[in-house]
FIKOLZA-1660 file (N, C-alpha, C; in steps of 0.1 Angstrom, whole numbers, plus 5000, padded with zeros to 4 digits):
% residues 122
   i   px   py   pz ch aa at
   1 7739 1978 5279  A  M  N
   1 7726 1978 5284  A  M CA
   1 7726 1981 5299  A  M  C
   2 7715 1988 5303  A  S  N
   2 7715 1991 5317  A  S CA
   2 7708 1980 5324  A  S  C
   3 7711 1978 5337  A  E  N
   3 7705 1970 5347  A  E CA
   3 7691 1975 5350  A  E  C
   4 7681 1966 5354  A  P  N
   4 7669 1971 5357  A  P CA
   4 7670 1976 5371  A  P  C
   5 7664 1988 5372  A  G  N
   5 7665 1995 5385  A  G CA
   5 7650 1993 5393  A  G  C
   6 7649 2000 5402  A  P  N
   6 7637 1998 5411  A  P CA
   6 7625 2002 5404  A  P  C
   7 7625 2011 5395  A  G  N
   7 7614 2013 5386  A  G CA
   7 7611 2007 5374  A  G  C
   8 7622 2000 5369  A  K  N
   8 7621 1993 5356  A  K CA
   8 7619 1979 5359  A  K  C
   9 7610 1972 5350  A  P  N
   9 7608 1958 5350  A  P CA
   9 7619 1951 5344  A  P  C
  10 7621 1939 5349  A  A  N
  10 7631 1930 5343  A  A CA
  10 7628 1927 5330  A  A  C
  11 7638 1926 5320  A  A  N
  11 7636 1921 5307  A  A CA
  11 7630 1907 5306  A  A  C
  12 7622 1904 5297  A  A  N
  12 7616 1891 5296  A  A CA
  12 7627 1881 5290  A  A  C
  13 7626 1868 5294  A  P  N
  13 7636 1860 5286  A  P CA
  13 7634 1858 5271  A  P  C
  14 7644 1856 5264  A  P  N
  14 7643 1856 5250  A  P CA
  14 7633 1843 5246  A  P  C
  15 7624 1846 5236  A  A  N
  15 7615 1836 5233  A  A CA
  15 7622 1825 5225  A  A  C
  16 7617 1812 5228  A  S  N
  16 7623 1800 5222  A  S CA
  16 7617 1800 5207  A  S  C
  17 7626 1795 5198  A  P  N
  17 7621 1795 5184  A  P CA
  17 7610 1784 5183  A  P  C
  18 7600 1788 5172  A  A  N
  18 7589 1779 5170  A  A CA
  18 7595 1765 5165  A  A  C
  19 7587 1755 5170  A  V  N
  19 7591 1743 5165  A  V CA
  19 7584 1741 5150  A  V  C
  20 7593 1737 5141  A  F  N
  20 7589 1734 5129  A  F CA
  20 7587 1719 5125  A  F  C
  21 7576 1715 5121  A  L  N
  21 7572 1702 5117  A  L CA
  21 7571 1700 5103  A  L  C
  22 7576 1691 5098  A  E  N
  22 7575 1690 5082  A  E CA
  22 7561 1685 5080  A  E  C
  23 7555 1689 5069  A  R  N
  23 7542 1688 5065  A  R CA
  23 7538 1672 5064  A  R  C
  24 7548 1665 5056  A  Q  N
  24 7544 1650 5054  A  Q CA
  24 7546 1643 5067  A  Q  C
  25 7555 1647 5075  A  G  N
  25 7558 1639 5087  A  G CA
  25 7546 1642 5099  A  G  C
  26 7542 1654 5097  A  Y  N
  26 7530 1658 5105  A  Y CA
  26 7517 1651 5103  A  Y  C
  27 7515 1649 5089  A  R  N
  27 7503 1642 5084  A  R CA
  27 7503 1628 5086  A  R  C
  28 7516 1622 5085  A  R  N
  28 7517 1609 5088  A  R CA
  28 7515 1606 5103  A  R  C
  29 7520 1613 5111  A  R  N
  29 7517 1611 5124  A  R CA
  29 7502 1612 5129  A  R  C
  30 7495 1621 5122  A  R  N
  30 7482 1624 5124  A  R CA
  30 7473 1612 5120  A  R  C
  31 7477 1607 5107  A  L  N
  31 7471 1594 5102  A  L CA
  31 7473 1582 5111  A  L  C
  32 7485 1582 5117  A  M  N
  32 7488 1570 5127  A  M CA
  32 7479 1572 5139  A  M  C
  33 7478 1585 5144  A  D  N
  33 7469 1587 5154  A  D CA
  33 7454 1582 5151  A  D  C
  34 7449 1586 5139  A  A  N
  34 7436 1582 5135  A  A CA
  34 7435 1566 5135  A  A  C
  35 7445 1560 5130  A  A  N
  35 7446 1546 5129  A  A CA
  35 7446 1538 5142  A  A  C
  36 7451 1545 5152  A  R  N
  36 7450 1541 5166  A  R CA
  36 7437 1541 5171  A  R  C
  37 7429 1552 5168  A  L  N
  37 7415 1553 5173  A  L CA
  37 7406 1545 5165  A  L  C
  38 7409 1539 5153  A  L  N
  38 7401 1531 5146  A  L CA
  38 7393 1519 5155  A  L  C
  39 7402 1512 5163  A  P  N
  39 7396 1500 5171  A  P CA
  39 7384 1506 5181  A  P  C
  40 7388 1518 5186  A  L  N
  40 7378 1524 5195  A  L CA
  40 7364 1527 5188  A  L  C
  41 7366 1533 5176  A  L  N
  41 7355 1536 5168  A  L CA
  41 7347 1524 5165  A  L  C
  42 7355 1513 5162  A  G  N
  42 7348 1501 5158  A  G CA
  42 7339 1493 5170  A  G  C
  43 7346 1495 5181  A  A  N
  43 7340 1489 5193  A  A CA
  43 7327 1498 5197  A  A  C
  44 7328 1510 5195  A  A  N
  44 7316 1521 5198  A  A CA
  44 7306 1516 5186  A  A  C
  45 7309 1514 5174  A  L  N
  45 7299 1511 5163  A  L CA
  45 7293 1496 5166  A  L  C
  46 7301 1488 5171  A  F  N
  46 7296 1473 5172  A  F CA
  46 7287 1474 5185  A  F  C
  47 7289 1483 5195  A  A  N
  47 7281 1482 5207  A  A CA
  47 7268 1491 5205  A  A  C
  48 7267 1498 5195  A  L  N
  48 7255 1506 5192  A  L CA
  48 7243 1497 5191  A  L  C
  49 7243 1486 5185  A  P  N
  49 7229 1478 5185  A  P CA
  49 7225 1475 5199  A  P  C
  50 7234 1474 5209  A  L  N
  50 7229 1471 5223  A  L CA
  50 7221 1482 5228  A  L  C
  51 7221 1494 5223  A  L  N
  51 7213 1505 5227  A  L CA
  51 7198 1505 5220  A  L  C
  52 7197 1497 5210  A  W  N
  52 7185 1496 5203  A  W CA
  52 7173 1489 5212  A  W  C
  53 7161 1494 5211  A  P  N
  53 7152 1488 5219  A  P CA
  53 7148 1474 5217  A  P  C
  54 7146 1466 5227  A  D  N
  54 7141 1453 5224  A  D CA
  54 7127 1452 5219  A  D  C
  55 7122 1441 5213  A  P  N
  55 7109 1441 5206  A  P CA
  55 7098 1444 5216  A  P  C
  56 7099 1440 5228  A  E  N
  56 7087 1441 5236  A  E CA
  56 7087 1456 5241  A  E  C
  57 7097 1462 5243  A  S  N
  57 7096 1477 5248  A  S CA
  57 7093 1485 5236  A  S  C
  58 7098 1481 5224  A  A  N
  58 7095 1489 5212  A  A CA
  58 7079 1488 5209  A  A  C
  59 7073 1477 5210  A  R  N
  59 7059 1476 5208  A  R CA
  59 7051 1483 5217  A  R  C
  60 7055 1482 5231  A  A  N
  60 7049 1489 5243  A  A CA
  60 7050 1505 5240  A  A  C
  61 7060 1510 5234  A  A  N
  61 7062 1524 5232  A  A CA
  61 7054 1529 5220  A  A  C
  62 7049 1518 5210  A  G  N
  62 7043 1522 5199  A  G CA
  62 7051 1523 5186  A  G  C
  63 7063 1518 5187  A  S  N
  63 7072 1520 5176  A  S CA
  63 7075 1506 5170  A  S  C
  64 7081 1504 5158  A  E  N
  64 7083 1492 5152  A  E CA
  64 7096 1487 5158  A  E  C
  65 7099 1475 5161  A  P  N
  65 7111 1470 5166  A  P CA
  65 7122 1469 5154  A  P  C
  66 7134 1468 5159  A  V  N
  66 7144 1466 5147  A  V CA
  66 7145 1451 5144  A  V  C
  67 7143 1449 5131  A  R  N
  67 7144 1435 5126  A  R CA
  67 7157 1428 5128  A  R  C
  68 7158 1415 5131  A  M  N
  68 7172 1409 5132  A  M CA
  68 7179 1410 5119  A  M  C
  69 7173 1408 5108  A  S  N
  69 7180 1410 5095  A  S CA
  69 7187 1423 5093  A  S  C
  70 7180 1434 5098  A  D  N
  70 7185 1448 5098  A  D CA
  70 7198 1449 5107  A  D  C
  71 7197 1442 5118  A  A  N
  71 7208 1443 5128  A  A CA
  71 7220 1436 5122  A  A  C
  72 7218 1423 5116  A  I  N
  72 7229 1417 5110  A  I CA
  72 7236 1424 5098  A  I  C
  73 7228 1430 5090  A  L  N
  73 7233 1438 5079  A  L CA
  73 7241 1450 5086  A  L  C
  74 7237 1456 5096  A  Y  N
  74 7244 1467 5102  A  Y CA
  74 7257 1462 5108  A  Y  C
  75 7259 1451 5113  A  V  N
  75 7271 1445 5119  A  V CA
  75 7281 1442 5108  A  V  C
  76 7276 1437 5096  A  F  N
  76 7284 1433 5085  A  F CA
  76 7288 1446 5079  A  F  C
  77 7281 1455 5077  A  A  N
  77 7283 1469 5070  A  A CA
  77 7294 1476 5079  A  A  C
  78 7294 1477 5091  A  V  N
  78 7303 1482 5099  A  V CA
  78 7317 1474 5099  A  V  C
  79 7316 1462 5098  A  W  N
  79 7328 1453 5097  A  W CA
  79 7335 1455 5084  A  W  C
  80 7327 1457 5074  A  I  N
  80 7333 1460 5059  A  I CA
  80 7340 1473 5060  A  I  C
  81 7333 1482 5065  A  A  N
  81 7337 1497 5066  A  A CA
  81 7350 1497 5075  A  A  C
  82 7352 1489 5086  A  L  N
  82 7364 1490 5093  A  L CA
  82 7375 1483 5085  A  L  C
  83 7373 1473 5078  A  V  N
  83 7383 1467 5070  A  V CA
  83 7389 1475 5059  A  V  C
  84 7379 1484 5051  A  V  N
  84 7382 1492 5042  A  V CA
  84 7390 1504 5049  A  V  C
  85 7385 1510 5059  A  A  N
  85 7393 1521 5066  A  A CA
  85 7407 1517 5071  A  A  C
  86 7408 1506 5075  A  S  N
  86 7421 1500 5079  A  S CA
  86 7431 1499 5066  A  S  C
  87 7426 1495 5056  A  F  N
  87 7433 1493 5043  A  F CA
  87 7437 1506 5038  A  F  C
  88 7428 1515 5038  A  L  N
  88 7432 1529 5034  A  L CA
  88 7443 1536 5043  A  L  C
  89 7442 1533 5055  A  F  N
  89 7452 1539 5064  A  F CA
  89 7465 1534 5062  A  F  C
  90 7466 1520 5059  A  G  N
  90 7478 1512 5057  A  G CA
  90 7484 1517 5045  A  G  C
  91 7476 1519 5033  A  M  N
  91 7482 1522 5021  A  M CA
  91 7487 1538 5022  A  M  C
  92 7479 1546 5028  A  S  N
  92 7484 1560 5029  A  S CA
  92 7497 1560 5037  A  S  C
  93 7497 1553 5049  A  A  N
  93 7509 1554 5056  A  A CA
  93 7521 1549 5050  A  A  C
  94 7519 1538 5043  A  R  N
  94 7530 1533 5034  A  R CA
  94 7536 1543 5022  A  R  C
  95 7525 1549 5016  A  T  N
  95 7528 1558 5007  A  T CA
  95 7537 1569 5012  A  T  C
  96 7532 1575 5023  A  W  N
  96 7539 1586 5029  A  W CA
  96 7553 1581 5035  A  W  C
  97 7554 1568 5039  A  G  N
  97 7567 1565 5044  A  G CA
  97 7577 1563 5033  A  G  C
  98 7572 1560 5021  A  Q  N
  98 7581 1559 5011  A  Q CA
  98 7586 1572 5005  A  Q  C
  99 7576 1582 5006  A  M  N
  99 7581 1596 5003  A  M CA
  99 7591 1602 5012  A  M  C
 100 7588 1598 5025  A  D  N
 100 7598 1604 5035  A  D CA
 100 7612 1597 5037  A  D  C
 101 7612 1586 5029  A  S  N
 101 7625 1578 5031  A  S CA
 101 7637 1586 5025  A  S  C
 102 7650 1585 5030  A  P  N
 102 7662 1592 5025  A  P CA
 102 7664 1589 5010  A  P  C
 103 7660 1578 5005  A  H  N
 103 7663 1573 4992  A  H CA
 103 7653 1577 4982  A  H  C
 104 7642 1586 4986  A  G  N
 104 7632 1590 4977  A  G CA
 104 7623 1580 4975  A  G  C
 105 7612 1583 4968  A  P  N
 105 7601 1573 4965  A  P CA
 105 7607 1562 4956  A  P  C
 106 7601 1550 4961  A  K  N
 106 7606 1538 4954  A  K CA
 106 7597 1536 4943  A  K  C
 107 7606 1531 4930  A  V  N
 107 7600 1528 4918  A  V CA
 107 7599 1513 4917  A  V  C
 108 7587 1507 4912  A  D  N
 108 7586 1494 4908  A  D CA
 108 7594 1491 4898  A  D  C
 109 7605 1480 4899  A  P  N
 109 7614 1478 4888  A  P CA
 109 7606 1470 4877  A  P  C
 110 7593 1466 4879  A  R  N
 110 7586 1458 4868  A  R CA
 110 7580 1468 4859  A  R  C
 111 7578 1481 4860  A  T  N
 111 7572 1491 4853  A  T CA
 111 7582 1494 4843  A  T  C
 112 7579 1496 4829  A  P  N
 112 7587 1499 4819  A  P CA
 112 7594 1514 4821  A  P  C
 113 7605 1516 4818  A  P  N
 113 7610 1530 4819  A  P CA
 113 7604 1540 4808  A  P  C
 114 7602 1552 4813  A  G  N
 114 7594 1561 4805  A  G CA
 114 7600 1576 4809  A  G  C
 115 7592 1586 4806  A  P  N
 115 7597 1599 4808  A  P CA
 115 7595 1601 4824  A  P  C
 116 7606 1605 4829  A  G  N
 116 7606 1607 4843  A  G CA
 116 7609 1595 4851  A  G  C
 117 7613 1585 4845  A  R  N
 117 7616 1572 4852  A  R CA
 117 7630 1567 4850  A  R  C
 118 7638 1576 4843  A  G  N
 118 7653 1573 4841  A  G CA
 118 7655 1567 4828  A  G  C
 119 7645 1565 4821  A  G  N
 119 7646 1559 4807  A  G CA
 119 7648 1571 4796  A  G  C
 120 7646 1565 4784  A  D  N
 120 7646 1577 4773  A  D CA
 120 7635 1585 4773  A  D  C
 121 7636 1597 4772  A  A  N
 121 7625 1607 4771  A  A CA
 121 7618 1607 4758  A  A  C
 122 7624 1601 4747  A  G  N
 122 7620 1602 4734  A  G CA
 122 7617 1590 4727  A  G  C
% end
């Protein structure tokens, strides 16, 4: 190869190879990121009723105020939704963690052997 001269530009450095992430590992990390944001989402949803108008200002504006029973139902619905979401995140992370383990997916020893489980196929 010839050296770059006064009229020739210097050669660009070789490009670094692209970083390859396993699909399952990438999804598991994104799931963990979403699980970390779940408390922030919960705090925002629990704080939302603070923005609802109080009965005096709602009546003055000509709209109907939010009833206390509706507010309590909202709080419990958000609470149940957060519990279900955290349960689903946990189950998904556990499933993907077992699939990524070096020993392969774990099989429950209480399940009877069958096709594809190491028992007789017939």
